[in-house]
C-alpha positions in Angstrom: -13.1 -12.7 52.2 -12.0 -10.5 49.3 -11.9 -6.8 49.9 -14.2 -4.6 47.8 -11.1 -3.0 46.3 -9.8 -6.4 45.2 -13.2 -7.3 43.7 -13.2 -4.0 41.7 -9.7 -4.6 40.5 -10.6 -8.1 39.4 -13.6 -6.8 37.6 -11.6 -4.1 35.9 -9.0 -6.6 34.9 -11.7 -8.9 33.4 -13.2 -6.0 31.5 -9.8 -5.1 30.1 -9.1 -8.7 29.1 -12.5 -8.9 27.4 -11.8 -5.7 25.5 -8.4 -7.0 24.4 -9.9 -10.3 23.3 -12.5 -8.5 21.3 -9.9 -6.2 19.7 -7.7 -9.3 18.9 -10.7 -11.0 17.2 -11.5 -7.9 15.2 -7.8 -7.5 14.2 -7.8 -11.1 13.1 -11.0 -10.4 11.0 -9.3 -7.4 9.4 -6.3 -9.5 8.4 -8.5 -12.3 7.2 -10.4 -9.8 5.0 -7.3 -8.1 3.7 -5.2 -11.1 3.1 -7.9 -13.7 2.3 -6.2 -16.0 4.8 -7.5 -18.3 7.5 -8.0 -16.9 11.0 -5.0 -19.0 12.4 -2.8 -17.5 9.8 -3.9 -14.0 10.7 -3.3 -14.7 14.4 0.2 -16.0 13.5 0.8 -12.7 11.7 -0.2 -10.7 14.7 2.1 -12.9 16.9 5.0 -12.2 14.5 4.5 -8.5 14.8 4.3 -8.8 18.6 7.6 -10.8 18.6 9.3 -8.3 16.3 8.2 -5.2 18.1 7.8 -6.3 21.8 4.3 -4.7 21.9 1.6 -6.7 23.6 -0.9 -8.4 21.3 -3.9 -6.5 22.7 -2.1 -3.2 22.1 -1.0 -4.0 18.5 -4.5 -5.5 17.7 -6.1 -2.3 19.0 -3.7 -0.2 16.8 -4.5 -2.3 13.7 -8.2 -1.9 14.3 -7.8 1.8 14.7 -5.7 2.1 11.6 -8.2 0.0 9.6 -11.0 2.3 10.9 -9.2 5.3 9.5 -8.0 6.7 12.8 -4.7 8.3 13.0 -2.4 8.1 16.0 0.9 9.0 17.4 1.6 6.1 19.8 4.4 3.6 19.3 1.7 0.9 18.8 0.1 2.9 16.1 3.4 3.5 14.3 4.2 -0.2 14.4 0.8 -1.2 13.1 1.2 1.4 10.3 4.7 -0.1 9.5 3.3 -3.6 9.4 0.0 -3.0 7.7 -0.3 0.5 6.4 0.6 -0.4 2.8 -1.8 -3.3 2.8 -4.6 -1.1 4.0 -3.7 1.6 1.5 -3.9 -1.0 -1.3 -7.2 -2.3 -0.1 -8.6 1.2 -0.1 -7.5 1.8 -3.7 -9.4 -1.3 -5.1 -12.6 -0.1 -6.8 -15.7 -1.8 -5.5 -16.7 -2.8 -9.0 -13.4 -4.9 -9.2 -14.4 -6.9 -6.2 -17.7 -8.1 -7.7 
């Protein structure tokens, strides 16, 4: 029989995994929107940043989502997301809405 502590830890881990998966999906959506690429290409881009930086995919995805949402941060994850996608986001913000239509 599992102890109550183990059950709580497992539940916490599942919730953290769910949150990471959601952030990864949202980050993929951000890249799809910005680059006009397919989701598998956006995921591959996330993986390349993970491989280059050594930061976990959930953490870099969370940082990209925060950056895209206009949040500022001081973490290494945020700095790496800014290095990878800051200019792309800045360019997207400069496009007038009338040009998109």
